[in-house]
A tleap script that builds the chain and sets N, CA, C and O, in Angstrom:
source leaprc.protein.ff14SB
mol = sequence {
  NMET THR SER LYS GLU ILE ARG ASP LEU SER
  PRO ASP GLU ILE THR THR LYS ILE ARG GLU
  THR ARG GLU SER LEU LEU GLN LEU ARG LEU
  ARG LYS GLN THR GLY GLN VAL GLU LYS THR
  HIE GLU ILE ARG THR LEU ARG LYS ASP ILE
  ALA ARG LEU GLU THR ILE ALA ASN GLN LYS
  LYS SER ALA PRO LYS ALA CALA
}
set mol.1.N position { 0.842 -1.173 0.000 }
set mol.1.CA position { 0.000 0.000 0.000 }
set mol.1.C position { 0.891 1.242 0.000 }
set mol.1.O position { 1.805 1.363 0.817 }
set mol.2.N position { 0.619 2.149 -0.912 }
set mol.2.CA position { 1.462 3.337 -1.024 }
set mol.2.C position { 0.957 4.451 -0.110 }
set mol.2.O position { -0.183 4.424 0.354 }
set mol.3.N position { 1.814 5.414 0.135 }
set mol.3.CA position { 1.444 6.547 0.984 }
set mol.3.C position { 0.290 7.334 0.372 }
set mol.3.O position { -0.590 7.815 1.085 }
set mol.4.N position { 0.301 7.459 -0.932 }
set mol.4.CA position { -0.761 8.205 -1.611 }
set mol.4.C position { -2.119 7.540 -1.391 }
set mol.4.O position { -3.116 8.222 -1.152 }
set mol.5.N position { -2.156 6.221 -1.471 }
set mol.5.CA position { -3.403 5.486 -1.243 }
set mol.5.C position { -3.880 5.673 0.196 }
set mol.5.O position { -5.076 5.821 0.447 }
set mol.6.N position { -2.947 5.664 1.124 }
set mol.6.CA position { -3.309 5.804 2.533 }
set mol.6.C position { -3.847 7.198 2.816 }
set mol.6.O position { -4.810 7.351 3.567 }
set mol.7.N position { -3.236 8.209 2.226 }
set mol.7.CA position { -3.682 9.587 2.457 }
set mol.7.C position { -5.098 9.829 1.954 }
set mol.7.O position { -5.779 10.729 2.445 }
set mol.8.N position { -5.548 9.046 0.991 }
set mol.8.CA position { -6.901 9.187 0.465 }
set mol.8.C position { -7.955 8.582 1.386 }
set mol.8.O position { -9.147 8.833 1.208 }
set mol.9.N position { -7.527 7.786 2.371 }
set mol.9.CA position { -8.459 7.138 3.284 }
set mol.9.C position { -8.862 8.079 4.419 }
set mol.9.O position { -8.128 9.004 4.768 }
set mol.10.N position { -10.037 7.827 4.985 }
set mol.10.CA position { -10.480 8.596 6.147 }
set mol.10.C position { -9.788 8.045 7.393 }
set mol.10.O position { -9.274 6.927 7.361 }
set mol.11.N position { -9.763 8.803 8.485 }
set mol.11.CA position { -9.115 8.313 9.716 }
set mol.11.C position { -9.699 6.989 10.216 }
set mol.11.O position { -8.962 6.138 10.713 }
set mol.12.N position { -11.015 6.810 10.088 }
set mol.12.CA position { -11.621 5.552 10.521 }
set mol.12.C position { -11.170 4.387 9.646 }
set mol.12.O position { -10.921 3.290 10.145 }
set mol.13.N position { -11.067 4.627 8.349 }
set mol.13.CA position { -10.608 3.582 7.441 }
set mol.13.C position { -9.151 3.214 7.730 }
set mol.13.O position { -8.767 2.048 7.641 }
set mol.14.N position { -8.348 4.221 8.075 }
set mol.14.CA position { -6.945 3.958 8.404 }
set mol.14.C position { -6.859 3.089 9.656 }
set mol.14.O position { -6.064 2.151 9.707 }
set mol.15.N position { -7.668 3.395 10.660 }
set mol.15.CA position { -7.677 2.609 11.886 }
set mol.15.C position { -8.064 1.161 11.603 }
set mol.15.O position { -7.461 0.231 12.138 }
set mol.16.N position { -9.065 0.983 10.767 }
set mol.16.CA position { -9.497 -0.363 10.388 }
set mol.16.C position { -8.392 -1.094 9.644 }
set mol.16.O position { -8.146 -2.276 9.886 }
set mol.17.N position { -7.728 -0.390 8.739 }
set mol.17.CA position { -6.656 -0.989 7.954 }
set mol.17.C position { -5.491 -1.396 8.855 }
set mol.17.O position { -4.882 -2.444 8.640 }
set mol.18.N position { -5.174 -0.576 9.865 }
set mol.18.CA position { -4.105 -0.913 10.816 }
set mol.18.C position { -4.453 -2.221 11.534 }
set mol.18.O position { -3.620 -3.119 11.663 }
set mol.19.N position { -5.701 -2.303 11.995 }
set mol.19.CA position { -6.134 -3.489 12.723 }
set mol.19.C position { -6.038 -4.739 11.838 }
set mol.19.O position { -5.558 -5.781 12.284 }
set mol.20.N position { -6.496 -4.631 10.585 }
set mol.20.CA position { -6.448 -5.760 9.660 }
set mol.20.C position { -5.003 -6.180 9.355 }
set mol.20.O position { -4.696 -7.370 9.288 }
set mol.21.N position { -4.135 -5.202 9.175 }
set mol.21.CA position { -2.747 -5.493 8.852 }
set mol.21.C position { -2.040 -6.145 10.032 }
set mol.21.O position { -1.232 -7.055 9.849 }
set mol.22.N position { -2.341 -5.683 11.243 }
set mol.22.CA position { -1.755 -6.298 12.438 }
set mol.22.C position { -2.201 -7.759 12.576 }
set mol.22.O position { -1.413 -8.627 12.954 }
set mol.23.N position { -3.474 -8.013 12.265 }
set mol.23.CA position { -3.981 -9.392 12.298 }
set mol.23.C position { -3.233 -10.261 11.293 }
set mol.23.O position { -2.834 -11.382 11.606 }
set mol.24.N position { -3.049 -9.738 10.088 }
set mol.24.CA position { -2.329 -10.481 9.049 }
set mol.24.C position { -0.902 -10.774 9.489 }
set mol.24.O position { -0.390 -11.873 9.280 }
set mol.25.N position { -0.270 -9.783 10.099 }
set mol.25.CA position { 1.105 -9.948 10.571 }
set mol.25.C position { 1.176 -11.024 11.658 }
set mol.25.O position { 2.087 -11.851 11.658 }
set mol.26.N position { 0.224 -11.010 12.570 }
set mol.26.CA position { 0.189 -12.010 13.628 }
set mol.26.C position { 0.051 -13.413 13.036 }
set mol.26.O position { 0.776 -14.330 13.421 }
set mol.27.N position { -0.879 -13.572 12.101 }
set mol.27.CA position { -1.081 -14.879 11.474 }
set mol.27.C position { 0.179 -15.336 10.738 }
set mol.27.O position { 0.556 -16.507 10.792 }
set mol.28.N position { 0.816 -14.398 10.057 }
set mol.28.CA position { 2.025 -14.731 9.307 }
set mol.28.C position { 3.165 -15.140 10.242 }
set mol.28.O position { 3.919 -16.066 9.943 }
set mol.29.N position { 3.284 -14.447 11.371 }
set mol.29.CA position { 4.318 -14.802 12.340 }
set mol.29.C position { 4.074 -16.190 12.931 }
set mol.29.O position { 5.011 -16.965 13.124 }
set mol.30.N position { 2.801 -16.497 13.216 }
set mol.30.CA position { 2.480 -17.812 13.758 }
set mol.30.C position { 2.786 -18.908 12.739 }
set mol.30.O position { 3.307 -19.965 13.093 }
set mol.31.N position { 2.463 -18.652 11.483 }
set mol.31.CA position { 2.754 -19.634 10.436 }
set mol.31.C position { 4.253 -19.786 10.234 }
set mol.31.O position { 4.730 -20.873 9.911 }
set mol.32.N position { 5.001 -18.698 10.423 }
set mol.32.CA position { 6.458 -18.777 10.277 }
set mol.32.C position { 7.055 -19.671 11.353 }
set mol.32.O position { 7.989 -20.427 11.089 }
set mol.33.N position { 6.523 -19.587 12.556 }
set mol.33.CA position { 7.026 -20.413 13.650 }
set mol.33.C position { 6.837 -21.900 13.384 }
set mol.33.O position { 7.629 -22.728 13.836 }
set mol.34.N position { 5.779 -22.233 12.646 }
set mol.34.CA position { 5.527 -23.642 12.342 }
set mol.34.C position { 6.149 -24.050 11.014 }
set mol.34.O position { 6.004 -25.195 10.588 }
set mol.35.N position { 6.838 -23.127 10.359 }
set mol.35.CA position { 7.546 -23.444 9.128 }
set mol.35.C position { 6.666 -23.506 7.891 }
set mol.35.O position { 7.020 -24.176 6.921 }
set mol.36.N position { 5.527 -22.824 7.902 }
set mol.36.CA position { 4.594 -22.879 6.782 }
set mol.36.C position { 4.699 -21.688 5.838 }
set mol.36.O position { 3.943 -21.606 4.870 }
set mol.37.N position { 5.613 -20.770 6.097 }
set mol.37.CA position { 5.715 -19.561 5.280 }
set mol.37.C position { 6.826 -19.725 4.256 }
set mol.37.O position { 7.967 -20.037 4.598 }
set mol.38.N position { 6.478 -19.513 3.004 }
set mol.38.CA position { 7.487 -19.577 1.947 }
set mol.38.C position { 8.043 -18.192 1.635 }
set mol.38.O position { 9.220 -18.048 1.304 }
set mol.39.N position { 7.201 -17.185 1.742 }
set mol.39.CA position { 7.607 -15.819 1.405 }
set mol.39.C position { 7.806 -15.018 2.697 }
set mol.39.O position { 6.910 -14.298 3.138 }
set mol.40.N position { 8.966 -15.153 3.281 }
set mol.40.CA position { 9.219 -14.486 4.562 }
set mol.40.C position { 9.334 -12.975 4.417 }
set mol.40.O position { 9.226 -12.257 5.411 }
set mol.41.N position { 9.551 -12.477 3.205 }
set mol.41.CA position { 9.655 -11.035 3.006 }
set mol.41.C position { 8.320 -10.334 3.251 }
set mol.41.O position { 8.293 -9.115 3.422 }
set mol.42.N position { 7.224 -11.070 3.271 }
set mol.42.CA position { 5.912 -10.472 3.517 }
set mol.42.C position { 5.817 -9.898 4.928 }
set mol.42.O position { 5.084 -8.935 5.154 }
set mol.43.N position { 6.544 -10.474 5.869 }
set mol.43.CA position { 6.535 -9.969 7.244 }
set mol.43.C position { 7.087 -8.551 7.262 }
set mol.43.O position { 6.508 -7.658 7.881 }
set mol.44.N position { 8.202 -8.351 6.585 }
set mol.44.CA position { 8.812 -7.021 6.524 }
set mol.44.C position { 7.874 -6.026 5.834 }
set mol.44.O position { 7.743 -4.884 6.273 }
set mol.45.N position { 7.233 -6.461 4.767 }
set mol.45.CA position { 6.309 -5.594 4.032 }
set mol.45.C position { 5.140 -5.166 4.915 }
set mol.45.O position { 4.758 -3.996 4.912 }
set mol.46.N position { 4.575 -6.096 5.663 }
set mol.46.CA position { 3.458 -5.767 6.548 }
set mol.46.C position { 3.883 -4.804 7.649 }
set mol.46.O position { 3.143 -3.883 7.994 }
set mol.47.N position { 5.078 -5.016 8.202 }
set mol.47.CA position { 5.574 -4.099 9.235 }
set mol.47.C position { 5.712 -2.687 8.691 }
set mol.47.O position { 5.364 -1.719 9.367 }
set mol.48.N position { 6.219 -2.570 7.470 }
set mol.48.CA position { 6.385 -1.250 6.868 }
set mol.48.C position { 5.032 -0.619 6.556 }
set mol.48.O position { 4.871 0.594 6.693 }
set mol.49.N position { 4.062 -1.424 6.140 }
set mol.49.CA position { 2.719 -0.908 5.889 }
set mol.49.C position { 2.093 -0.364 7.171 }
set mol.49.O position { 1.453 0.688 7.158 }
set mol.50.N position { 2.281 -1.081 8.272 }
set mol.50.CA position { 1.748 -0.618 9.558 }
set mol.50.C position { 2.395 0.705 9.944 }
set mol.50.O position { 1.715 1.614 10.420 }
set mol.51.N position { 3.696 0.817 9.743 }
set mol.51.CA position { 4.405 2.057 10.074 }
set mol.51.C position { 3.877 3.212 9.222 }
set mol.51.O position { 3.660 4.309 9.735 }
set mol.52.N position { 3.673 2.974 7.934 }
set mol.52.CA position { 3.125 4.018 7.056 }
set mol.52.C position { 1.733 4.438 7.514 }
set mol.52.O position { 1.430 5.629 7.592 }
set mol.53.N position { 0.892 3.454 7.814 }
set mol.53.CA position { -0.473 3.747 8.252 }
set mol.53.C position { -0.473 4.572 9.537 }
set mol.53.O position { -1.211 5.551 9.646 }
set mol.54.N position { 0.347 4.182 10.503 }
set mol.54.CA position { 0.383 4.906 11.775 }
set mol.54.C position { 0.955 6.307 11.614 }
set mol.54.O position { 0.482 7.246 12.255 }
set mol.55.N position { 1.955 6.457 10.775 }
set mol.55.CA position { 2.547 7.773 10.548 }
set mol.55.C position { 1.523 8.730 9.950 }
set mol.55.O position { 1.380 9.862 10.411 }
set mol.56.N position { 0.826 8.280 8.943 }
set mol.56.CA position { -0.157 9.144 8.290 }
set mol.56.C position { -1.340 9.403 9.219 }
set mol.56.O position { -1.903 10.498 9.206 }
set mol.57.N position { -1.726 8.413 10.024 }
set mol.57.CA position { -2.811 8.617 10.993 }
set mol.57.C position { -2.417 9.701 11.996 }
set mol.57.O position { -3.233 10.558 12.333 }
set mol.58.N position { -1.177 9.667 12.471 }
set mol.58.CA position { -0.710 10.689 13.416 }
set mol.58.C position { -0.635 12.063 12.756 }
set mol.58.O position { -0.935 13.074 13.392 }
set mol.59.N position { -0.238 12.106 11.497 }
set mol.59.CA position { -0.185 13.385 10.785 }
set mol.59.C position { -1.582 13.971 10.637 }
set mol.59.O position { -1.772 15.179 10.779 }
set mol.60.N position { -2.547 13.124 10.354 }
set mol.60.CA position { -3.924 13.601 10.179 }
set mol.60.C position { -4.505 14.088 11.512 }
set mol.60.O position { -5.315 15.015 11.536 }
set mol.61.N position { -4.093 13.463 12.616 }
set mol.61.CA position { -4.577 13.891 13.921 }
set mol.61.C position { -4.010 15.255 14.303 }
set mol.61.O position { -4.717 16.094 14.861 }
set mol.62.N position { -2.750 15.470 14.004 }
set mol.62.CA position { -2.112 16.706 14.430 }
set mol.62.C position { -2.311 17.848 13.447 }
set mol.62.O position { -2.115 19.005 13.820 }
set mol.63.N position { -2.685 17.576 12.230 }
set mol.63.CA position { -2.847 18.616 11.207 }
set mol.63.C position { -3.933 19.645 11.564 }
set mol.63.O position { -3.673 20.843 11.447 }
set mol.64.N position { -5.126 19.239 11.990 }
set mol.64.CA position { -6.148 20.249 12.326 }
set mol.64.C position { -5.754 21.134 13.519 }
set mol.64.O position { -6.135 22.303 13.581 }
set mol.65.N position { -4.998 20.575 14.455 }
set mol.65.CA position { -4.569 21.358 15.618 }
set mol.65.C position { -3.584 22.455 15.220 }
set mol.65.O position { -3.604 23.553 15.777 }
set mol.66.N position { -2.720 22.145 14.249 }
set mol.66.CA position { -1.710 23.113 13.821 }
set mol.66.C position { -2.326 24.241 12.996 }
set mol.66.O position { -1.809 25.359 12.975 }
set mol.67.N position { -3.417 23.944 12.325 }
set mol.67.CA position { -4.027 24.949 11.446 }
set mol.67.C position { -4.891 25.931 12.175 }
set mol.67.O position { -5.463 26.828 11.556 }
savepdb mol mol.pdb
quit
C-alpha cells in the first residue's frame, strides 16, 4: 500500500486498515514459527505498511490542531 493510497483514506478507514494489517502480521508470524511460510519477506512488508499507516494517521490527527 502506497502513501498516496493511505492519504486518500479517512481516519476511521486507516484505523481499520491498521487493525487488519496487524492481524495479518500475527497470522504470518504464527505460520512462520511452524515453518509454513514460503515468502518471509511479507513480514517485513506488513511491518512497513503498519508504520506508514500509523505515521499518516498521526499526521492527520495533528494537522487540524496546527491549522
